[in-house]
C-alpha positions in Angstrom: 114.3 110.6 95.8 114.3 106.7 96.1 115.0 107.2 99.7 112.0 109.7 100.3 109.6 107.6 98.3 110.9 104.4 100.9 109.8 106.9 103.6 106.8 107.9 102.4 105.7 104.1 101.3 106.7 102.7 105.2 104.8 106.2 106.4 101.7 104.9 104.1 101.8 101.5 105.6 101.3 102.5 109.3 98.2 104.7 108.2 95.6 102.1 108.4 92.5 104.4 106.7 94.7 105.4 104.2 95.5 102.0 103.1 92.1 100.6 103.4 90.7 103.8 101.4 93.4 103.0 98.8 93.4 99.4 98.4 89.4 98.5 99.2 87.5 101.3 97.6 89.1 101.3 94.0 88.3 97.2 94.2 85.2 96.7 96.0 83.0 100.0 95.0 82.8 99.5 91.1 81.2 96.1 91.5 78.5 97.3 93.7 77.3 99.7 91.1 76.6 96.9 88.4 72.9 96.5 89.0 72.8 100.2 88.2 74.8 99.7 85.1 73.0 96.8 83.8 70.0 99.3 83.4 71.9 101.5 80.9 71.9 100.6 77.0 75.7 100.1 77.0 75.7 97.8 73.8 74.4 100.6 71.8 77.3 102.8 72.4 79.8 100.0 71.3 80.4 99.2 75.5 79.9 96.1 77.8 79.6 95.9 81.4 83.1 94.3 81.5 84.8 97.4 80.1 82.7 99.8 81.9 83.3 98.1 85.3 87.0 98.0 84.3 87.5 101.7 83.5 85.1 102.6 86.5 87.7 100.7 88.9 90.8 102.3 87.3 89.1 105.5 87.9 88.3 105.0 91.4 92.0 104.0 91.4 93.0 107.6 90.6 90.7 109.2 93.1 91.3 107.2 96.0 94.3 105.2 95.7 96.3 108.4 94.1 94.6 111.6 94.8 93.0 111.7 98.1 95.7 109.9 99.7 98.3 112.1 98.4 96.4 115.2 99.8 96.3 113.9 103.1 100.0 113.0 103.1 101.0 116.7 101.7 99.5 118.3 104.4 100.6 116.0 106.8 104.1 116.3 105.7 103.7 120.2 105.4 102.1 120.6 108.9 105.0 118.5 110.5 107.5 120.6 108.7 109.2 117.9 106.7 108.9 119.3 103.4 110.4 122.5 104.8 113.3 120.6 106.1 113.7 118.6 102.6 113.8 122.4 101.3 117.1 123.1 102.6 118.7 120.0 101.2 120.1 118.9 97.8 116.4 117.8 96.4 114.6 120.3 94.5 110.9 121.2 95.0 109.6 119.2 92.1 111.8 116.5 93.3 110.6 116.8 96.9 107.0 116.6 95.8 107.4 113.7 93.1 109.4 111.4 96.3 106.3 112.1 98.2 104.0 111.0 95.5 105.8 107.7 94.4 104.2 105.2 96.8 100.7 106.7 95.8 101.6 106.7 92.4 103.0 103.1 92.2 100.3 101.9 93.9 97.8 103.5 91.7 99.7 101.7 88.6 99.7 98.3 90.6 95.9 98.4 91.1 95.3 99.1 87.7 97.2 96.3 86.5 95.8 93.8 89.0 92.4 94.9 87.9 92.8 94.9 84.2 94.1 91.4 84.8 91.4 90.3 87.0 88.8 92.0 84.7 89.6 90.3 81.5 89.5 86.8 83.4 86.3 87.2 85.4 84.5 89.6 83.2 86.0 88.4 79.4 87.0 91.6 78.5 89.7 90.4 76.7 93.0 92.3 76.2 92.9 96.1 75.1 92.3 96.9 71.3 94.4 100.0 71.4 97.0 99.0 74.3 98.6 102.4 73.7 95.4 104.5 74.5 95.2 102.5 77.7 99.0 102.9 78.8 98.2 106.9 77.6 95.3 107.2 79.8 96.8 105.2 82.8 100.0 107.9 82.7 97.9 110.6 82.2 95.3 109.9 85.0 97.8 109.0 87.6 100.1 112.4 86.8 97.5 114.4 87.0 95.7 112.9 90.0 99.3 113.7 92.0 99.3 117.0 90.7 95.8 117.7 91.4 96.6 116.5 95.2 99.3 118.8 95.3 97.0 121.6 94.2 94.2 120.6 96.8 96.9 120.5 99.6 97.9 124.0 99.0 94.3 125.3 100.4 93.9 122.4 103.0 94.6 123.9 106.6 94.8 120.4 108.4 94.8 116.6 108.0 91.3 116.3 109.2 90.0 118.8 106.7 91.7 117.0 103.8 88.8 114.5 103.0 86.6 117.6 102.7 89.0 119.5 100.6 89.2 117.1 98.5 85.7 115.9 98.3 84.7 118.3 95.4 87.1 117.0 92.9 85.9 113.2 94.0 82.1 113.8 93.5 82.5 115.9 90.3 85.0 113.3 89.0 82.8 110.4 89.7 79.7 112.0 88.3 80.9 113.6 85.4 84.4 112.4 84.0 82.6 108.7 82.9 83.9 107.2 86.2 80.7 105.9 87.3 78.2 106.6 84.0 79.9 106.4 80.7 79.7 109.9 79.4 78.7 108.3 75.9 75.3 107.5 77.4 75.3 111.2 78.3 73.2 114.0 76.1 75.4 115.5 73.9 75.5 118.7 75.3 76.2 117.6 78.5 78.9 115.0 77.4 80.8 117.9 75.8 80.9 120.0 79.0 82.1 117.1 80.9 84.4 115.9 78.5 86.3 119.0 79.7 86.7 117.9 83.4 90.3 117.4 84.8 90.3 113.5 84.6 87.6 112.6 81.8 90.7 112.6 79.3 92.3 110.3 81.3 89.1 108.0 81.7 88.4 108.4 78.0 91.6 107.2 76.9 91.9 104.3 79.1 88.1 102.8 78.0 89.0 103.8 74.1 92.0 101.3 74.8 89.4 98.6 75.0 87.1 99.6 72.6 89.6 100.6 69.7 86.4 103.3 69.1 88.8 106.5 68.9 89.6 108.1 65.8 92.9 109.7 65.6 91.1 113.2 65.8 89.5 112.1 68.6 92.6 110.8 70.1 94.4 113.7 69.8 92.0 116.2 71.1 91.6 114.1 74.2 95.6 113.9 74.7 95.7 117.7 74.0 93.2 118.3 77.0 95.1 115.9 79.1 98.3 117.6 78.7 96.5 121.1 78.7 95.2 120.4 82.5 98.5 118.8 83.2 100.1 122.0 82.5 97.6 124.2 84.6 97.9 121.7 87.4 101.8 122.2 87.6 101.7 126.0 87.2 99.4 126.2 89.9 101.3 124.2 92.2 104.4 126.0 91.6 102.4 129.2 92.1 100.1 128.6 95.3 101.8 125.4 96.8 102.5 126.3 100.7 105.7 125.0 102.1 105.0 126.6 105.5 102.2 125.1 108.1 99.0 126.8 107.7 98.5 127.7 111.8 
């Protein structure tokens, strides 16, 4: 798995468009949204611009550093028969998929640490009040993003169409999972629906780590939702992931 991860990291470094998307989008796009966020009454919900921007940047890291880059990687390796050849070796199916995802997940984790540190210094967010919630949210978001990428790759015919098939989840998550607009400022009925989206639990846990405003009941419900989505995604990947090229 380490050898597979190193090979994938080398291939990722050679793909300039993937590197640009994975590195620049999570760092640049969230801060361009600050004028819009300034129009929201964040203090009423116990939030501040620093916490919201930090969570937004981490959410973009889930989507672009991990999810979209992995969809393209899985499809490319499948169409090039790399995955099929790996299945003839000692690695299990889960180990093949995990090894392929290691560089993207590691990049997402490194970005999250960098973003947390940078926002703490530049936006004066300070340290998380409940760091265990932030760590739980990061773990849930990174693992679920990788699982969703494998599931999306199952229905993607080519590398060229990977950006198209990944777009629905990206758009829905950006709008409804609290990445661009905190669910706390949405109407209650709409917020209760948005909280059930795949990446919503991870985003809520990351934000709750800074605010410390999550009760034990809310934390357990959010964590249970994240685990449920993870189980569903893994079972779907096991059922529908394609190892043969879709030609």
